[in-house]
C-alpha positions as CSV (number, residue, x, y, z in Angstrom):
1,M,-14.9,-13.9,1.6
2,I,-12.5,-11.9,3.6
3,V,-9.4,-11.2,1.5
4,N,-6.0,-10.3,2.8
5,W,-5.1,-7.9,0.0
6,P,-1.5,-7.2,0.9
7,A,-0.9,-11.0,0.9
8,V,-2.5,-11.3,-2.6
9,V,-0.2,-8.5,-3.9
10,D,2.8,-10.2,-2.3
11,G,1.7,-13.7,-3.5
12,T,1.1,-12.7,-7.1
13,W,3.9,-10.1,-7.5
14,P,6.6,-11.4,-5.2
15,A,9.8,-9.7,-4.0
16,A,13.1,-11.4,-4.5
17,S,13.6,-11.9,-0.8
18,V,11.8,-10.8,2.4
19,K,13.1,-10.3,5.9
20,R,11.6,-9.0,9.2
21,I,12.9,-6.7,11.8
22,G,10.4,-6.8,14.6
23,N,7.2,-5.6,13.1
24,I,8.8,-4.3,9.9
25,T,8.8,-6.4,6.8
26,L,11.6,-5.6,4.3
27,R,11.5,-6.5,0.7
28,E,14.3,-6.8,-1.8
29,G,13.0,-5.8,-5.2
30,Q,16.1,-6.0,-7.3
31,G,14.8,-3.2,-9.5
32,G,11.3,-4.6,-9.8
33,G,9.4,-1.5,-8.7
34,S,7.8,-0.1,-5.5
35,R,5.4,-3.1,-4.9
36,V,8.4,-5.5,-4.4
37,S,10.8,-3.1,-2.6
38,A,8.6,-1.1,-0.2
39,A,8.8,-2.0,3.5
40,S,5.6,-2.4,5.5
41,I,4.9,-2.1,9.2
42,E,2.4,-4.0,11.3
43,G,2.2,-3.0,15.0
44,N,4.4,-0.8,17.0
45,V,8.0,0.1,16.0
46,S,10.6,2.3,17.5
47,D,12.5,5.1,15.8
48,E,15.6,3.0,16.0
49,Q,13.9,0.1,14.2
50,I,12.8,2.5,11.4
51,A,16.4,3.8,11.2
52,D,17.7,0.2,11.0
53,A,15.2,-0.5,8.2
54,E,16.3,2.6,6.3
55,K,19.9,1.5,6.5
56,I,19.1,-2.0,5.2
57,M,17.1,-0.5,2.3
58,L,20.0,1.7,1.4
59,D,22.5,-1.2,1.7
60,M,20.3,-3.1,-0.8
61,G,20.6,-0.2,-3.2
62,Q,16.9,0.7,-2.7
63,R,15.0,3.9,-1.8
64,R,13.8,4.4,1.7
65,L,10.2,3.5,0.9
66,F,7.3,2.3,3.1
67,Q,3.9,1.2,2.1
68,V,1.0,2.7,4.2
69,R,-2.2,0.8,4.3
70,P,-5.8,1.8,5.4
71,G,-6.0,2.4,9.1
72,Q,-2.4,3.4,9.5
73,D,-3.0,7.1,9.9
74,A,-0.7,7.3,12.9
75,L,2.1,5.6,10.9
76,D,1.4,7.9,8.0
77,A,1.8,11.0,10.2
78,R,4.9,9.6,11.8
79,L,6.6,9.0,8.5
80,A,5.6,12.5,7.3
81,A,7.3,13.9,10.4
82,L,10.4,12.0,9.6
83,G,10.6,13.7,6.2
84,Y,8.8,11.1,4.0
85,D,6.7,12.3,1.0
86,V,3.5,10.7,-0.3
87,L,4.1,8.6,-3.5
88,D,1.7,6.8,-5.9
89,P,-1.6,6.3,-4.0
90,V,-3.3,3.3,-5.6
91,N,-6.7,1.6,-5.7
92,I,-7.3,-2.1,-5.6
93,Y,-10.2,-3.2,-7.7
94,A,-12.0,-6.6,-7.6
95,C,-15.1,-8.4,-8.8
96,A,-16.5,-11.9,-9.1
97,A,-14.6,-13.4,-12.0
98,G,-17.9,-14.6,-13.4
99,L,-19.1,-11.0,-13.9
100,L,-16.6,-10.6,-16.8
101,T,-17.5,-13.9,-18.5
102,D,-20.9,-12.8,-19.6
103,K,-19.9,-12.4,-23.2
104,P,-17.5,-14.4,-25.4
105,I,-14.2,-13.0,-26.4
106,P,-13.8,-12.4,-30.1
107,R,-11.7,-15.0,-31.8
108,V,-7.9,-14.5,-31.7
109,T,-8.3,-11.3,-29.6
110,V,-6.8,-12.6,-26.3
111,F,-4.4,-15.5,-25.7
112,T,-3.2,-16.8,-22.3
113,L,0.1,-18.7,-22.1
114,W,3.2,-19.2,-20.1
115,E,6.1,-18.7,-20.9
116,P,5.6,-15.2,-22.4
117,L,6.4,-14.8,-26.1
118,A,9.2,-12.5,-27.2
119,I,6.6,-10.0,-28.5
120,M,5.0,-9.8,-25.1
121,R,8.3,-9.1,-23.4
122,E,8.9,-6.4,-26.1
123,I,5.5,-4.8,-25.4
124,W,6.2,-4.7,-21.7
125,A,9.7,-3.3,-22.2
126,A,8.3,-0.6,-24.5
127,G,6.0,0.5,-21.7
128,G,8.7,0.6,-19.1
129,I,8.2,-2.9,-17.7
130,G,11.7,-4.0,-18.3
131,P,13.7,-7.1,-17.4
132,A,13.7,-6.4,-13.6
133,R,9.9,-6.2,-13.5
134,Q,9.5,-9.2,-15.9
135,A,11.7,-11.1,-13.4
136,V,9.0,-10.6,-10.8
137,M,6.6,-12.5,-13.1
138,D,9.1,-15.3,-13.7
139,R,9.5,-15.9,-9.9
140,A,5.8,-15.8,-9.1
141,S,4.4,-19.2,-8.2
142,A,1.9,-20.9,-10.5
143,P,-0.9,-20.8,-11.4
144,K,0.0,-17.8,-13.6
145,A,-0.2,-16.7,-17.2
146,G,0.7,-14.0,-19.6
147,L,-2.0,-12.4,-21.7
148,L,-1.4,-11.3,-25.3
149,S,-4.1,-9.3,-27.1
150,R,-4.4,-8.7,-30.8
151,Y,-6.3,-6.2,-33.0
152,N,-6.5,-6.2,-36.8
153,D,-4.1,-9.2,-36.8
154,K,-1.4,-7.3,-35.0
155,P,-0.1,-7.5,-31.5
156,G,-2.0,-5.1,-29.3
157,G,-1.0,-5.5,-25.6
158,A,0.2,-7.7,-22.9
159,A,-0.6,-8.4,-19.2
160,F,0.2,-10.8,-16.4
161,V,-2.1,-12.6,-14.0
162,A,-1.4,-14.9,-11.1
163,I,-3.5,-16.5,-8.4
164,H,-3.1,-16.4,-4.6
165,E,-5.7,-18.0,-2.3
166,G,-8.5,-18.0,-4.8
167,V,-7.9,-14.5,-6.0
168,A,-6.5,-13.8,-9.5
169,M,-4.7,-10.5,-9.6
170,V,-3.8,-8.8,-12.9
171,H,-0.5,-6.9,-13.2
172,A,1.6,-5.2,-15.9
173,V,-1.3,-4.2,-18.3
174,E,0.3,-2.6,-21.2
175,I,-1.3,-1.6,-24.5
176,L,0.7,-0.4,-27.5
177,P,0.1,3.3,-28.2
178,H,-1.2,2.7,-31.7
179,Q,-3.6,0.0,-30.5
180,R,-5.3,2.0,-27.7
181,K,-8.9,3.0,-27.8
182,Q,-9.9,-0.3,-29.4
183,G,-11.3,-2.0,-26.3
184,L,-8.3,-4.2,-25.8
185,G,-8.0,-3.4,-22.1
186,Q,-11.5,-4.7,-21.4
187,W,-10.9,-7.9,-23.5
188,M,-7.7,-8.6,-21.6
189,M,-9.5,-8.3,-18.3
190,R,-12.3,-10.6,-19.6
191,G,-9.6,-13.0,-20.8
192,A,-8.1,-13.0,-17.4
193,A,-11.5,-13.7,-15.9
194,F,-12.0,-16.8,-18.0
195,W,-8.5,-18.0,-17.2
196,A,-9.1,-17.3,-13.5
197,L,-12.3,-19.5,-13.4
198,D,-10.5,-22.2,-15.3
199,N,-7.7,-22.2,-12.7
200,G,-9.7,-22.2,-9.5
201,A,-10.0,-18.5,-8.7
202,D,-13.5,-17.0,-8.3
203,T,-12.3,-13.4,-7.7
204,L,-10.5,-11.1,-10.2
205,S,-8.5,-8.1,-9.1
206,V,-6.2,-5.5,-10.3
207,I,-4.2,-2.5,-9.0
208,C,-3.8,0.9,-10.6
209,T,-2.6,4.3,-9.4
210,K,-5.3,6.8,-8.5
211,A,-3.8,9.2,-11.0
212,N,-4.4,6.8,-13.9
213,E,-7.8,8.1,-14.9
214,G,-8.1,5.9,-18.0
215,A,-7.4,2.7,-16.1
216,N,-9.8,3.6,-13.2
217,A,-12.5,4.4,-15.7
218,L,-12.0,1.1,-17.4
219,Y,-12.2,-1.0,-14.3
220,R,-15.3,0.9,-13.1
221,S,-16.9,0.4,-16.4
222,L,-16.4,-3.4,-16.1
223,G,-18.3,-3.4,-12.8
224,M,-15.2,-3.8,-10.6
225,E,-15.3,-2.1,-7.2
226,V,-12.6,-0.5,-5.1
227,V,-11.9,-3.0,-2.3
228,G,-8.6,-1.6,-0.9
229,A,-6.1,1.2,-1.3
230,Y,-2.6,2.1,-0.1
231,H,0.1,4.6,-0.8
232,Y,3.8,4.9,-0.3
233,R,5.9,7.2,1.8
234,L,9.4,8.0,0.2
235,K,12.2,9.7,2.0
236,P,14.1,11.8,-0.6
């Protein structure tokens, strides 16, 4: 299956609004982070169009931020020449959802539900995933779910998963500091895989920054493979 990974990201973690200027797609994130506020370019653009896009981003109260995808080396060099710095290179991981359903999840370890419980929103907020990022989850189209993990009868972590065109993408994975190193990350990914299959998705995916060594090691240990990558260019 050929997957349009940018479309999966947009479909499962949507911007508040989207507009196009020629070959430039502009996203209004309303404080929801880089994924929902970065502009992207497909095809040729003029310096004037880039300048117009910059003005719109500033008028929206956002940073001048572009997403650069594989194969866009010329665009990357052009933005660098315009004074843009590299920001947050990321990996996109994926695997067959069935790969992570090979063992049962221990009882009361992972729950999937929508709407999120108050404790889930508190866990996200404690990890820097505040109301603006939680609003991204709220506006995502179904099927979607929040995941709550537990360890020793205490809340352990929260995550979000949604489906776009047969791909379930996990976002906002957050484990409470005192509950880390207990395997909750892998159980949440396994819980997402079971949920994905139950809701018509046969592929499970997740994004993390390349700098997050722990997350990259976790996803590799689960047999997930890097299927895509991108980075941002930010103009200070």
